[in-house]
N, C-alpha and C positions, 0 to 999 in steps of 0.2 A: 664442853664436853660430852659426848655419846656415851651412854651407860654400855658395858659389854654386851647387856643381853638385847639391848635393840640396836645396837650394831648387826649383831648376829643375825637378828630377825630381818631388817633392812637388807642386808647382804643375801639371805636368802631370797626375801622377795625379788629384788635384782636381778636372780641368777635366775630365778623362774620365768618371770616376765620378757629378762632378754631371751632366752630358749624359745618361749612361747613366738615371740618374735622373729628370730633370728635361725632358728634351728636347732638339731644338736649339735650339728657340726659349728655353731656361732662360736663359741669360744675359742676354738682352734683358730677360725677364718679370722676374727677378732686381734689373734694374738700376731698371725701372719701380718695384717695388714698394717700392726703398729712398728714390727719389729723388722720388715723388709728394708732394705737400704737401697738406695735409688732414689732418682729426682722425680718429683711429684709436680703432677698438674696443679695442684693448689697447695700453698702452705697454711699455717694454721691461723695466718693474719688475715685470709680470704674470706669474704662474707658466706660463703659456700660452704665454709667449716661451722660458721657459729649456725647457720640453718640448719643444715644434717645435721647437727649435732644433739638437737634440742627436742625434748620431750614434744614442745609443738606439733613433731612429726606425726605424731598418732591422728592430732586431727587435719594435718594437711592431708595424708594419705586416703583417707576414706572421701575428704572435699576432692579431691583429685579423682575418683574413681567414679564418682557419682557426675562430677561436669563430664568426663571423659565419654562415658554412657550415652548423652545426650547425640553423639554423631552417629547416623545409623550404621555407615561402613565400618568405625571402630569398634561399636557394639557388637556389630555381625563377626568380627577377628576374636573378638573377647569369646562370646557366646560357642563360637564354635570350634576355638585352639586352646583356649587358657586352661580350661577345667576348673575353672573357679569355685564350680558346684562341689565337685567332686575332691578337689584338694585345695582348698581354700589359703590353706595354712602352709602348704606348699608354694605356692604361689607366693603368699606373703615372703616367704623365708627368700625366695629368689630375687625378689624386688628388694629386699633390703640387701641382700649381699652384693646387687647391681649399685647401689646408690654406695653403700660402703666403698666398692673397688675405686670406683670413679670417681668419689671426691676426695678420700682420704687414703689411696694406695699409691704404690708406685706408678711411674708411667707404662710403665711394661706391662706390669698386672691389669693396669686400666684398658690398655690397647687392646690385651688379650680376652679381656670381658668384652669389647665392644666387638669384637670379631665373632665371637660365640652369639652375641646377642644380634647381629646381623646376618648372620647364618641360619640363625633360627625364623628371623623378620622371612627371608626368603621364601621360607617352606609353607607360611601361611598365607592362604590367599583361597579364597573361593567365590561363591555367590553370596548375597544377601537376602533377606527375605523378599525385597521390593524388586530382585532381579538385577541389580547393580553387582560388577563383579569389586572385588575390594583385593587388595593384598597389603601385608603388614609394613612392605619396604615402601609403598608409595608415601613419596617424599610431604604430599600435601595431607597424609594420615599421621605422619610422624609428625609433623609438625602442629597438628592439633593436640594431640596427647602430650607434644613436647609444653604448649602453651597453657594448658589445662593443670600441668603437674607447676610447673613456674609459678604460676598465679596461686595454685592452691598452698605451696608449702612457703610462700612469702606472705601470703595473708595470714595463714596461720600462725605463723611467727609472730607477725606484729600485733596479732591479738592475745596470744596464749604463751609466747615465748619469754625467755627469762629477759629479756633484754628489747630494746628495737633496734632498727635501721633506720639511719636518714635516709634524707635522697641518694645520696652518693654512694650509701652502703645496698638500698636496694638496686641500684642499677648496677653497682657490682655486683650482688649476686645473679642477677639478669644474665650479665655478661659472662661470670664464671659458666653458668647454667649452660649457655649458649655453648663453650668449649666441646661440653659432651654432647648436645645435639646435635653440632654437628658433624662430629667423629661418627654419630650414629646414620648420617644420612639427610638429617634436616637443612633444607639450604635456607641459606640467610636465615636464621634463626635471629630472635629479637636479643637486644644488647641493654635495653633500658625499659624501664618499668611503662613506660609509655608507649611502648612499642609492644608491650604485652599487651597492655587493655586494647589496644587500634586492634591487634591480632586477633582477640577475641571478639570483639565487633564484626569483624570482618566474616566470620566462621558461623555468625549467627542465622543468614539464613539456609544455612546448609543443616542446622541441628533441629532435632524432634524426638519425643517421648516413644519412641516404640516401645510393643508390647515387651520385650526382650531388656530393652532397658528399665521400665518399669519394673519386670522381676527381679533384675539384677538390684536394684534399688533394695526393693523389700526383703531379699536375702541376705542383703548388708548389712541392714538397718534393722531388720526386725526377725530374721531367722538364721543368724551367723552359731554354727556348729561350738559351743561355748557349753565350758559349766556352769551352771546354775549358779554358783558365788561369783562368778564374773560378769555374769550378764547387766547387771545395774550399774558396776564401774562403764560397762562397753555401751549401756542406753547412752551416759552422758556423753560420751565422745561422740556416740552417731548424731545424739542431739545438737550439739557443738558445732560437727561438719555440716550439718544441715543449715542451722542457723548462720553459717559462713557462704551459705553459696549466693549469689546474687539472685533477686527476688523472680528474675525473668527466669534463671532455670530450674524452677519449683514444680510449676505447674508441670510441665509436661511431664515429670516422673512423679506428678500427682504429691508432691508434698508441702506440709502446711508452711503459714508464713503468720507466724505470732508474731509481731516485733516489739510488744513488751515485753511478754515471756523470756523472748530472746535476750533483749536487753538487761532484764535483771538476773532471771532465776539459771536459766540456761548458761549465762556468762559465768556467775559465781561458781555454779557448778563446776564447769568445764575448767577454770582458772583454778578450783581449789583439788580438782583430778589430776593436770597437768602439773601443778607444783608435787603432790604427791605421785606421781609416777619418775617425777625427774630426782625428787629426792631419793625414792628407791632403787633408781639407777646408778646414782651419782659413784658412789663408792665402790660399785662393778665396773664401771665407764670412767675412768680418766681418760683412755682415748675411745674412739668414736663409738655412738650408740648402736650403730646397725653396723652388720657383718653378714 
């Protein structure tokens, strides 16, 4: 039985955290997603619900951004068009809303969201610092971003999630995510965990730790615009995200590899923090955590 005062504190903390992630419109958007009637791409039995509705996404999201930054053309698009330095919270709110609508929303809302994102991608193009042209609508870059996200969300869930997925469940998650990826313009997205791993390996010759990527990593990990009281918990999330990266992704971003500390201190601290986040969010989010 939860004491009324403790329950009240828990709800206030959960509401504050949810608003930080989803923005001031988050509660209204969450209600719309939950109450809207109509067919959905996925129901509650699908692995994508299990993964995207878990607090482990906090680690997975950071990991995905770090991994994605290793592709020079993808990073050039982020540096030139995303406004991640000037409006990092806005970018987080938009990403959270996209994930919520495409995972938990109606088919009509998901398709409308996809159409908006594809229209934005058509406008994001330019020349990378190495002189190569890039376009966010390029299926090859879209595939890289998708691979990094799916691998990161799944890895974080398996390590820090409330449960775990067996092989069929992991393949099911990848197949679920492939439906969204294909709608976004990814050609032949992976449908199994093995295909994700093979896809990541195939991109490795193209990856590089550019100056822009290292600056983005420092901003995300060391200089986020956060109030002083939440910097320590965020530091744990950052450490957990770095520890979850493959070793080959560390050096290009000048990130440390401390296997003993990562297997003990970082993992225990990460597990404790994610359990705490899950606890404060639970009473507020009987429906999806993202919005």
